[in-house]
Structures are given as C-alpha cells and as structure tokens.
C-alpha positions as CSV (number, residue, x, y, z in Angstrom):
1,K,-3.7,79.9,-8.4
2,K,-3.6,79.5,-4.6
3,E,-1.2,81.5,-2.5
4,V,1.1,79.4,-0.3
5,P,1.5,80.6,3.3
6,E,4.9,81.8,4.4
7,E,5.2,79.2,7.1
8,I,4.9,76.4,4.6
9,K,7.4,78.1,2.2
10,K,10.0,78.3,4.9
11,K,9.4,74.7,5.9
12,F,9.8,73.6,2.2
13,E,12.9,75.7,1.8
14,T,14.5,73.7,4.6
15,W,13.3,70.4,3.3
16,N,14.4,71.1,-0.3
17,R,18.0,71.6,0.9
18,G,17.9,68.6,3.1
19,V,17.7,68.8,6.8
20,K,20.8,66.7,7.5
21,Q,22.8,68.5,4.9
22,V,21.9,71.9,6.4
23,Q,22.9,70.6,9.9
24,T,26.1,69.3,8.6
25,S,27.1,72.5,6.8
26,Q,26.1,74.5,9.9
27,Q,28.3,72.2,12.0
28,R,31.2,72.5,9.5
29,L,30.9,76.3,9.5
30,E,31.0,76.3,13.4
31,D,34.0,74.1,13.4
32,N,35.8,76.3,10.8
33,L,35.0,79.4,12.8
34,Y,36.4,77.7,16.0
35,E,39.6,76.7,14.1
36,M,40.0,80.2,12.7
37,S,39.8,81.7,16.2
38,K,42.9,79.6,17.2
39,P,46.4,80.8,16.5
40,L,47.7,80.3,13.0
41,T,50.6,78.1,14.1
42,R,49.8,74.6,15.1
43,T,51.8,72.5,17.4
44,E,51.9,68.8,17.9
45,Q,50.1,69.2,21.2
46,D,46.9,70.5,19.7
47,E,44.4,68.4,21.6
48,D,41.3,69.5,19.6
49,R,42.9,68.6,16.3
50,E,44.2,65.2,17.7
51,A,40.7,64.4,19.0
52,M,39.2,65.3,15.6
53,L,41.6,63.2,13.7
54,K,41.1,60.3,16.1
55,E,37.3,60.5,15.7
56,Q,37.3,60.3,12.0
57,E,36.6,56.8,10.6
58,R,38.3,55.8,7.5
59,E,37.0,53.1,5.1
60,E,40.2,51.3,4.7
61,D,41.0,51.2,8.5
62,P,41.3,47.5,9.6
63,M,40.7,48.5,13.3
64,A,37.6,50.5,12.5
65,E,35.0,47.8,13.4
66,Y,36.8,47.0,16.6
67,M,37.0,50.7,17.7
68,R,33.3,51.1,16.7
69,K,32.4,48.3,19.0
70,K,34.6,49.5,21.7
71,K,33.2,53.0,21.6
72,A,29.6,51.7,21.7
73,K,30.5,49.5,24.6
74,V,32.0,52.4,26.6
75,K,29.3,54.8,25.6
76,G,26.4,52.6,26.3
77,K,27.8,50.4,29.1
78,V,24.9,48.1,28.4
79,S,24.9,45.1,30.5
80,R,24.6,41.9,28.5
81,F,23.2,39.9,31.5
82,P,20.0,40.6,33.4
83,R,20.1,41.9,36.9
84,Y,19.4,39.7,40.0
85,T,15.7,40.0,40.9
86,G,15.4,37.5,43.8
87,P,14.9,38.3,47.5
88,Q,17.0,41.0,49.1
89,P,20.6,39.7,49.4
90,P,22.5,40.1,52.7
91,P,24.9,43.1,52.7
92,N,28.6,42.6,52.0
93,R,31.6,44.8,52.6
94,F,31.8,45.9,49.0
95,N,28.1,46.6,48.4
96,I,28.2,44.3,45.4
97,W,24.9,43.0,44.0
98,P,24.9,39.3,43.4
99,G,25.1,37.8,39.9
100,Y,21.9,37.1,38.0
101,R,22.3,33.3,38.4
102,W,22.6,33.4,42.2
103,D,20.1,31.0,43.8
104,G,19.6,33.0,47.0
105,V,21.5,30.5,49.3
106,V,24.0,32.3,51.5
107,R,27.2,30.1,51.6
108,T,29.4,32.1,53.9
109,T,31.4,31.3,57.0
110,G,30.1,34.3,58.8
111,F,33.2,36.5,58.2
112,E,31.2,39.2,56.5
113,N,28.7,39.5,59.3
114,K,31.6,39.8,61.8
115,L,33.2,42.5,59.8
116,L,30.0,44.5,59.3
C-alpha cells in the first residue's frame, strides 16, 4: 500500500470539508467573535447590526430583485454606452467628454472660448 504525502493529505482534508463551507464557517466565527466583543446591551443605533440586517436578502422580499440591480449598478458603475473615440474635442468649462454619438462638429456661438 502506498503512503500518501502529508501535503496531499492536508489538501484533501480541506477539500473533503468543502472550501466554501470552511470559509463560511470561518467568517461566521469571526463575526460572532466581533459581536461578542461588543457590549451586551444593544441599542437601536447599532450601525453594524443595522448594516448586517440590511445586507441580508430574504427570499420572499418583493424588492430584492430591484435592490440587487441597484447594488450592482452602484458597485460596478458600468457604462451602458461606449465612450466617444473620435478626434480630440475642444475643451469646455466643465471638462465633460462628449457623448458617444457626437459627430465631431462644433456647434457653438464661441461663448465657451471667450470664457476659457
């Protein structure tokens, strides 16, 4: 019978228990230790607890899908439209880049140039 190296044994110990499950239990343990370090009495102004309760997603929540989309939108801030890639636009007083559909024609009265 072959002897299995210690390195492989340790790897399989982790895999047998499930990597995600181990991480989840470790996170839960850290959260519990943090909660135990706080005073026993809780007030209504406990920001950590409020944030934790707001973060939880419940299956029967009718607003869950909307909040998920909103959170992804805020977190990613992914632009749905491509960025303008034409020639360098003239500067403006707000340093705003032109829209992606801009055709490159400057239709101004010259006010911006006088101001800058």
